[in-house]
Structures are given as structure tokens and as C-alpha cells.
N, C-alpha and C positions, 0 to 999 in steps of 0.2 A: 457683400457680407464676408466677414473674415472666416478663416478655417476653424477657429475656436467656437464660433456661434452654433454650428450643428451639434457639437458635443455638449455645449451648455444647454441647448434646447432639450436634448435627450436626458441630460441630468435632471433638469427641472421636471420633465415628464415622469421620470422614475420617482422623484421625491413626491410628486403629486399622487401617483397611482400605486405606490408600493403597498400601502395598507389595504386598499380595496382589493388589489390582485391577490394579496396574501390571504385575506379572509375568504375570498372566492375559492382559491386553491385548497385551503384547509377544509372548507365545506364540501368540496367535490372529492378530495382525496381521503379525508378522514385521518390523515397522518401528517404531522407537522413537517417531518423531514421530506417526505414526498412532495408536499405542497411547496416547500422552499425550493426544492430542485426544479419543479415545474415552472415556478415564477422566474428563477434564474435562467432557465432555458429560453423562456419567452423573451426576457430582456436581452439576452445574447443575440437571439435571432432578429429581434427588432433593431438592435443596434447595427447589425450587419446590413440591414435593409433600410436604415433610417432615411437616407436620401430619397429613396423611392416612396417611402411611407409619407413623408411630409409633403412630397409633390402631389400625392393623391388628394382626392377631395372628400375622403371619408373621415370619420371620427377615429382618432388614434386610440382613445380609451375603449371604444367599442371593439376595435380590432384587437386590442390587448386582452380584453375580457374573453373574447372568442378564442384567442390563441392560448390563454391559460386553461380554459376548459378542455381544449384539444390536447394540450400538453399533459394534463392529468390523465386523460383517457389513454394517451400513448404510453405513459408510464405504467398504468394499470395493465395494459396489454403486454408490455415488455416483462413486467414482474410476474404476470400470471404464467408465463412460459417457464419461469425459473422454478426449480424444485427446491423447496425449503427443507432443510435438515435441522432437526432440533439440536441445539448446541451440545447437549449432554451425549449425543451420539457421534459427534465428530471425533475422529481419532487424533491423537497428538501427532503433528507432522514430524517427520524425521528428516535429518539431513542425508546427504549422499553416503555418509559413513555409518548410518544406523543409530545415531544418538538423537534424542529429542531436539527439535529446532531451537527451543529457548536455551538449552544448555550449550548447543552449538554456537549460538551467537555470543554467549558469555565467554566461551573458550577462545573465540577468535579475537576478542578485544584485549589488548594490552598483554599479550603473552610472549612477546619477542624475547625478553630476557630469560623467561622460564624455558622456552624452547632451546635457547642457546646452551642451557645447562644439560640438555639431554645427550645421550650417546649419539654418534653420527648417524647410524641407520634409522634410529627412532626419530631423530630430528628431520631427516629427509622425508620419511613417511608422513609425519605430522605436517610438515610444510606443504607437501603435495596434496594430502587428503583434506586437511582442515583449512589451511590458508589459501590454497589455490582451487579448492572445491572439486578435486578430481575423485573419481570413484576408486575403491580399492582395486578393481580389475584393471583400470587404466594405469594406476601406480605400479601394480605388479608387472605389467608389460614393460613399462618404462624402466623399472629397476631390474628387470629380468629375474624376478623371484615369483614364488607362488602367491596367489591371492590370500591363502590362509596365513602365510607369513606376514603379509601386510597387516592383516587383522590382528595378529599377535603383537606386532610392533606397535600398532595403535593402542592396544590394551596395555602393554607395558609402558608406553609413553604416557598414557593417561594416569596410570598408577604413580609413575615418577612425578608427573605434574601435580597430582594431588598431594604427594608428600612435600613437594616444594612449596605449594600453596599453604599447607598446614604449618610448615616451618616459618614461612613469612608472616602468617597471621599470628603465630605464637610470639615472634619477635616484635610485632607491632603492638600486641597487648601487654608485653612485658615492660 
């Protein structure tokens, strides 16, 4: 038997059983996404042990159905331990420099030429805090200045960058 044959056997097994296993998992889990995860986990584990499973004398389909049921139960147990938090109660995450994460990611992208136009100390602080993800305390130690000074430089640099962005946007619209 060639090396491709076991993989081909597994692939045909998956194609034959995917609908039945998916229906079973959805019925057990009640949630489409959890059901899909359970079925994928079962197929992954079966693929890893495929040589042993086909050498055995039992039904692969029966083994798979049992494994799907157990995978759904395992997911339920795992998820039950997790504490769910309503989305409206989640705080907006902040970067290490105290600005919202979404704004932080926008600032990091494509800002090289804008940063180059800043005064030297502001450029150093922005490079260390924003581009290298260092906290203001670490930057203060590295530059041998006060942490409050670092925060002032960040604020001044942010204002200068806003002005530059506004100028660039006005040029683009004109």
C-alpha cells in the first residue's frame, strides 16, 4: 500500500461522515460554532491515530460518533468554567501609553514620515513609546528624564501629528 492511501482513506471517511457528525454535534451542542469546533477536534484526533484506528476491528463511524459526543461534552465543561462578560461592560483596551488600542494601531501604521517631521525629543519619545511599545516609565529611565516629561512630549507630539495629518488631508482634498 502506498503512503498516499491512508490519507485518501481518511479523506473519503471525512467526506462520508461530515454531514452526520455535524448534525449530531449541532444537536448535542445547540450552537453551530461549538459543533463545528467539536467535529474538527474529532477529525484532527482521528487523523493523528488513523493508522491505529483502521487496524482495529471496530466501526470507524461508531467511534467517530462517540468521539463527537464526548468532544461536545468536553467543550461544554471547558466553556462552563469561563466567566462570560456582556460586551457592553467590557472596557476599551488601552495601549501602554494610555490611548485606546484602536487609535494606537492607527497611529502605528504609516507614520514614519510624519514622525520624521517632529522635533528631536518628541521623535525619540514617540519612537520609543509608540513604535517600540515601551512604557513611559521605561522611556523616562532610558532618556534620563521624568515620566511626566515623557507624557508631555507624547501629548505635544500627538498634537503636532494631528496638525500634520490635517494639513495632509487638506492637501489631498484640494
